C-alpha positions in Angstrom: 0.0 0.0 0.0 1.3 3.4 -1.0 2.2 5.2 2.3 1.6 8.6 0.7 -2.1 7.8 0.3 -4.8 7.4 3.0 -7.6 4.9 3.0 -10.9 6.1 1.6 -12.9 8.2 4.0 -9.9 9.5 6.0 -8.5 13.1 5.3 -5.0 13.3 3.8 -2.1 15.1 5.5 -2.4 18.0 3.1 -6.1 18.4 3.9 -5.3 18.4 7.6 -2.6 21.0 7.1 -5.0 23.2 5.1 -7.7 22.8 7.7 -5.2 23.7 10.5 -4.1 26.8 8.6 -7.7 27.8 8.0 -8.6 27.4 11.6 -5.5 29.5 12.6 -6.5 32.3 10.3 -10.0 32.2 11.7 -8.6 32.3 15.2 -6.4 35.3 14.4 -9.3 37.1 12.8 -11.4 36.4 15.9 -8.7 37.6 18.2 -8.2 40.7 16.2 -12.0 41.4 16.2 -12.1 40.8 20.0 -9.3 43.3 20.5 -11.0 45.8 18.2 -14.2 45.5 20.1 -12.4 45.7 23.5 -10.7 49.0 22.4 -14.1 50.3 21.2 -15.7 49.4 24.5 -12.9 51.1 26.5 -13.2 54.2 24.4 -17.0 54.2 24.8 -16.6 53.9 28.5 -14.2 56.8 28.6 -16.4 58.9 26.4 -19.4 58.2 28.6 -17.5 59.4 31.7 -16.3 62.5 29.9 -19.8 63.5 28.9 -21.5 62.4 32.1 -23.8 65.0 33.7 -22.6 66.5 37.0 -22.8 64.1 40.0 -23.7 61.2 37.6 -22.8 57.8 39.0 -24.8 55.6 36.7 -28.5 54.7 37.1 -30.3 56.2 40.1 -31.1 53.8 43.0 -34.6 52.5 43.3 -34.8 53.5 46.9 -32.3 56.3 47.5 -31.5 57.8 50.9 -33.1 61.1 51.9 -30.8 63.9 50.8 -29.3 66.3 53.3 -27.8 65.9 56.8 -29.3 63.5 59.3 -31.3 65.2 62.1 -30.4 64.9 65.8 -26.9 64.5 67.2 -25.5 63.2 63.8 -26.3 66.5 62.1 -22.9 67.9 62.9 -21.9 71.5 63.5 -24.5 74.0 62.5 -23.4 77.1 60.7 -25.1 80.5 60.8 -24.5 83.7 58.9 -22.3 86.0 61.0 -23.6 89.3 62.3 -22.4 92.0 59.8 -19.6 94.3 61.0 -21.4 97.4 59.8 -25.0 98.6 59.4 -25.7 101.0 56.5 -29.4 101.4 57.1 -31.4 101.0 60.3 -35.1 100.5 60.2 -37.4 100.5 63.2 -40.2 97.9 63.0 -43.0 98.9 65.3 -45.7 96.7 66.9 -49.2 96.7 65.5 -51.7 98.6 67.7 -54.1 95.7 67.9 -53.5 91.9 68.2 -54.0 90.3 64.7 -55.8 87.3 66.4 -58.2 88.8 68.9 -58.0 92.6 68.3 -56.8 93.3 71.9 -54.3 96.1 72.7 -50.5 95.2 72.3 -47.9 95.9 75.0 -44.2 96.2 74.1 -41.9 93.7 75.9 -38.5 93.8 74.2 -36.7 94.6 70.9 -34.5 92.2 68.9 -32.3 92.9 65.9 -32.6 91.2 62.5 -30.1 91.8 59.8 -30.5 91.7 56.0 -27.6 91.7 53.5 -28.6 92.8 50.0 -27.2 94.4 46.9 -28.3 97.8 45.5 -29.4 98.0 41.9 -27.7 101.3 41.1 -25.1 102.7 38.7 -22.9 105.5 40.0 -22.1 108.1 37.5 -19.0 110.2 38.2 -18.1 113.4 36.2 -14.5 114.5 36.2 -14.0 118.1 35.1 -10.5 117.7 33.7 -8.4 120.8 33.5 -6.3 121.2 30.3 -3.2 123.3 30.1 0.3 123.6 28.7 3.8 124.1 30.0 5.0 127.7 30.0 8.6 126.5 29.4 8.3 123.9 26.7 4.7 124.4 25.5 3.9 120.8 26.1 0.3 119.5 26.7 -0.6 119.1 30.4 -3.7 117.4 31.6 -5.0 116.8 35.2 -5.8 113.3 36.4 -7.8 112.2 39.5 -6.9 109.0 41.3 -10.3 107.5 40.5 -9.9 108.0 36.7 -9.1 104.9 34.7 -8.3 106.7 31.4 -7.1 110.1 30.1 -9.4 109.8 27.1 -11.6 112.7 26.2 -13.8 113.5 23.2 -15.3 110.4 21.6 -14.1 108.1 24.5 -15.0 110.4 27.3 -17.7 108.0 28.7 -15.8 105.1 30.5 -17.0 101.9 32.2 -15.9 102.0 35.8 -13.3 99.7 37.5 -15.8 97.8 39.6 -18.0 97.0 36.6 -15.0 96.0 34.5 -13.7 93.7 37.3 -17.1 92.0 37.6 -17.2 91.6 33.8 -13.7 90.1 33.8 -14.8 87.6 36.4 -17.9 86.7 34.5 -16.3 86.3 31.1 -12.8 85.0 31.8 -13.3 82.9 35.0 -17.0 81.8 34.8 -17.2 81.5 31.1 -20.2 83.8 30.5 -20.3 85.5 27.1 -19.9 89.3 26.7 -23.5 89.6 25.6 -24.8 87.9 28.8 -22.4 89.8 30.9 -23.8 93.0 29.5 -27.3 91.7 30.5 -26.1 91.0 34.0 -24.8 94.6 34.4 -28.0 96.1 33.0 -30.4 93.8 35.0 -28.5 93.9 38.2 -27.1 97.4 38.3 -28.9 99.4 35.6 -25.6 99.9 33.7 -26.3 99.8 29.9 -23.2 98.7 28.0 -22.8 96.9 24.6 -20.9 93.6 24.3 -18.4 95.1 21.9 -17.6 97.9 24.4 -17.1 95.3 27.2 -14.8 93.3 24.9 -12.6 96.3 24.0 -12.5 97.4 27.7 -11.5 93.9 28.9 -8.8 93.8 26.2 -7.4 97.0 27.4 -7.5 95.6 31.0 -5.5 92.6 29.7 -2.8 94.8 28.3 -2.5 96.6 31.6 -2.2 93.3 33.4 0.5 91.9 31.1 3.5 93.0 33.2 2.0 91.1 36.2 1.5 88.0 34.0 5.1 88.0 32.8 6.3 88.2 36.5 3.9 85.3 37.4 5.6 83.2 34.6 9.0 83.9 36.1 7.6 82.9 39.5 6.5 79.4 38.3 9.9 78.9 36.7 11.5 79.4 40.1 8.9 77.4 42.0 10.2 74.2 43.7 7.0 72.3 42.9 4.7 72.7 39.9 1.6 70.8 38.7 1.0 71.0 35.0 -1.8 69.9 32.7 -3.4 70.8 29.4 -6.7 70.6 27.6 -8.0 71.4 24.1 -9.0 75.0 23.3 -10.3 76.8 20.2 -8.9 80.0 18.8 -10.6 81.3 15.7 -12.2 77.9 15.4 -8.8 76.2 15.2 -7.6 73.6 17.7 -5.1 74.9 20.2 -4.3 74.0 23.8 -4.9 75.6 27.1 -2.1 74.9 29.5 -2.1 75.4 33.3 0.8 75.4 35.7 0.0 75.5 39.4 2.7 76.2 42.0 2.0 76.7 45.8 1.3 80.4 45.3 0.7 81.1 41.6 -1.6 79.6 38.9 -0.5 80.4 35.3 -2.5 79.7 32.2 -1.2 79.8 28.6 -3.0 79.2 25.3 -0.5 77.7 22.9 -0.7 76.1 19.4 0.6 72.7 20.4 0.7 70.0 23.1 4.4 69.1 22.9 7.6 69.8 24.9 8.2 73.1 23.1 5.0 74.5 24.5 5.6 73.1 28.0 9.2 74.5 27.9 7.9 77.9 26.9 6.1 78.0 30.3 8.7 76.4 32.6 11.9 76.7 30.7 13.8 73.7 29.3 16.2 73.5 32.3 13.5 73.4 35.0 15.0 71.6 38.0 12.1 71.3 40.5 9.4 68.7 41.1 6.8 68.2 38.4 3.4 66.6 39.0 1.7 65.5 35.8 -0.4 62.8 34.2 2.4 60.9 32.5 2.2 62.6 29.1 5.4 61.7 27.3 6.7 65.3 26.6 6.9 66.1 30.3 9.7 63.6 30.7 11.9 65.6 28.4 12.5 67.9 31.4 15.7 66.0 32.1 16.7 68.0 35.2 13.3 67.8 36.9 12.0 65.3 39.5 8.7 63.8 38.3 5.6 62.4 40.0 3.2 60.7 37.7 -0.4 61.0 38.8 -1.6 57.8 40.6 -5.2 58.8 40.2 -4.9 58.4 36.4 -3.2 55.0 36.8 -5.8 53.8 39.3 -8.7 54.9 37.0 -7.0 53.1 34.1 -6.8 49.9 36.1 -10.4 50.2 37.1 -11.5 50.6 33.4 -9.4 47.6 32.4 -10.9 45.4 35.2 -14.4 46.2 33.9 -13.7 44.8 30.5 -11.1 42.1 31.1 -11.6 38.4 31.7 -11.0 37.0 35.2 -7.5 35.9 34.4 -6.5 39.1 32.6 -7.9 41.2 35.4 -5.4 39.9 37.9 -2.6 42.2 36.7 -4.5 45.5 36.8 -5.9 44.5 40.2 -2.4 43.9 41.6 -1.2 47.2 40.2 -4.1 49.1 41.6 -3.6 47.5 45.0 0.1 48.4 45.0 -0.7 52.0 44.2 -3.4 52.2 46.9 -0.9 50.7 49.3 1.4 53.6 48.5 -1.3 56.1 49.2 -2.2 54.4 52.5 1.5 54.5 53.5 1.6 58.2 52.8 -1.4 58.7 55.0 0.1 56.6 57.8 3.2 58.7 57.8 1.2 61.9 57.8 -0.6 60.7 60.9 2.8 60.0 62.5 2.0 56.3 62.8 5.3 55.3 61.3 8.8 56.9 61.4 10.8 58.1 58.5 12.9 55.0 58.6 9.7 52.9 58.6 8.5 54.9 55.6 11.7 54.2 53.7 11.6 50.4 54.4 7.9 50.1 53.4 8.6 52.2 50.2 11.4 49.8 49.3 9.0 46.9 49.6 6.4 48.6 47.4 9.1 49.3 44.7 10.2 45.7 44.9 6.7 44.4 44.5 6.1 46.6 41.5 9.3 45.3 39.9 8.1 41.7 40.4 4.8 42.6 38.8 6.4 44.2 35.8 9.0 41.4 35.3 6.3 39.0 34.1 5.2 38.4 30.5 1.6 39.1 29.5 -0.5 37.5 26.8 -3.4 40.0 27.1 -2.7 43.0 24.8 -4.2 45.5 27.3 -2.0 44.1 30.0 1.0 44.4 27.7 0.2 48.1 27.1 -0.3 48.8 30.8 3.0 47.0 31.7 4.9 49.0 29.0 3.5 52.2 30.3 4.3 51.4 33.9 7.9 50.3 33.0 8.3 53.8 31.6 6.7 55.4 34.7 8.4 53.1 37.2 11.1 55.5 38.4 8.5 58.2 39.2 5.6 56.2 40.7 6.6 56.7 44.4 8.4 60.0 44.4 5.8 61.3 46.9 7.1 58.6 49.4 10.8 59.3 48.8 10.1 63.1 49.2 7.2 63.5 51.7 5.1 66.5 51.0 5.0 66.0 47.2 1.5 65.3 46.0 0.8 61.8 44.6 -1.7 63.1 42.1 -2.1 65.9 39.6 -5.4 66.9 41.1 -4.5 70.6 41.7 -3.9 71.2 37.9 -7.0 69.3 37.0 -9.1 71.4 39.3 -7.5 74.6 37.8 -8.6 73.4 34.4 -12.2 72.8 35.3 -13.5 76.4 35.1 -11.9 76.7 31.7 -13.5 73.4 30.5 -16.9 74.7 31.6 -16.2 77.9 29.7 -15.2 75.9 26.6 -18.5 74.0 26.7 -20.4 77.3 26.9 -18.7 79.3 24.1 -15.9 77.1 22.7 -12.8 79.4 23.2 -11.6 82.7 21.7 -12.3 84.2 18.4 -9.0 85.9 17.9 -5.4 85.5 19.0 -5.7 88.9 20.9 -8.7 87.5 22.7 -6.7 84.3 23.7 -3.9 86.5 25.0 -6.4 88.5 27.1 -8.0 85.2 28.3 -4.7 83.7 29.6 -3.6 86.9 31.3 -6.8 87.7 33.1 -7.7 84.2 34.2 -4.1 83.7 35.6 -4.4 86.9 37.7 -7.9 86.3 38.9 -7.2 82.6 39.8 -3.9 83.6 41.6 -5.8 86.3 43.6 -8.2 83.6 44.8 -5.4 81.2 45.4 -3.6 83.7 47.7 -6.8 84.9 49.3 -6.5 88.4 48.0 -9.2 90.8 46.8 -9.2 90.6 43.0 -11.6 93.6 42.7 -9.2 95.8 44.6 -6.2 94.7 42.5 -7.9 95.0 39.2 -9.0 98.6 40.2 -5.3 99.3 40.9 -4.4 98.3 37.4 -7.1 100.5 36.0 -6.3 103.5 38.2 -2.6 103.5 37.4 -1.6 105.7 34.5 1.6 103.7 34.0 2.2 99.9 34.0 2.5 98.3 37.4 3.0 94.8 38.8 0.5 93.6 41.3 1.4 92.2 44.7 0.8 88.6 43.5 4.5 87.7 42.7 6.1 85.6 45.5 9.3 86.7 47.0 12.0 84.6 45.4 14.8 85.5 47.9 
């Protein structure tokens, strides 16, 4: 019998080989389709979280708890409005002559105070009678200026919007994301001040130019700061994609609207030779700051592990679960040291164990593509995962920069960005100054008024002492 042939009814070797190859091709296609669907599911889950409504945590509970604080001893400390320091108007509230129930005479027993804090719907109009003259020696033009004037303009520009109204408009447009048109409506409805949106836009642009020297000093301040938190988000300028960057130090918050998202833009803010500590989300260009000490955001990594666990099989989920537990152990160790439950030596020993455990996790080989991607990312981030434990006081997350971006993200959802480069420049200057005022607990209305009152450029008292 010829050994090269098989008996009738049995497949030949060639047929088995072809069938095996066909099955392998089908398996590869199936695996590729599974991976494609997994990526699509991950992207859909991320998109759902980005577009979620405020406070959304999925489907509402069928029997939710009653909102608000619990009554009784579990209510906690009660807060009341403090009695005002001053009283601008005092009104006597007399008793009625007759009882409203029975009509009998009413006798006065005592008097108690009630306070009401309100705003006044009123626009103050100031008229400055400006004296004009000339120098007897050189013949030059000389003009008087009162400390409350914000401009020397006369003639066509003799009617000015005052400093308090402009400061409120700057807060509404640049920090709260309200359009110029709606800001004009607020001023008219609330204070009886009629102003067009174009006049507001021009006035706020002039305010931005006056604030530019302070902005430049704030940029120098973040470059000299020991610790900075940095982040970026998309922004529109003239309907074209740009990026809104934020850099948050302990005393200064600086925004910059730049045309890209790379190292060149980050270096234009911090300088290529920045040598401090840098908290960020692990975006690759940040690691090109070769002289800086980095701390990658653990919150980003923990969220990534959670998302992977939701879509992974039981076997594939073990790796992100182990990584997430290791990162959470690091945060718990930080909290124990902050509560003085362990010594600095104990912190160092425990940190060494965490680092060794992460090395063991990353030394393995992974069949699941998502796990391979996570392991590759973590191997790159590995030197900077636990900087906050080696240097107590450094934050473990980039939460401060993300919080600083949120008002801008809200504004972007409302009106998209800026229509011109000039508007973008004004945006980055004013939002930096207003946010820094709030960060330092300083009165932004008072400081914006100082800018407007000053006939020459000044630098506000927001710049930290670098000595």
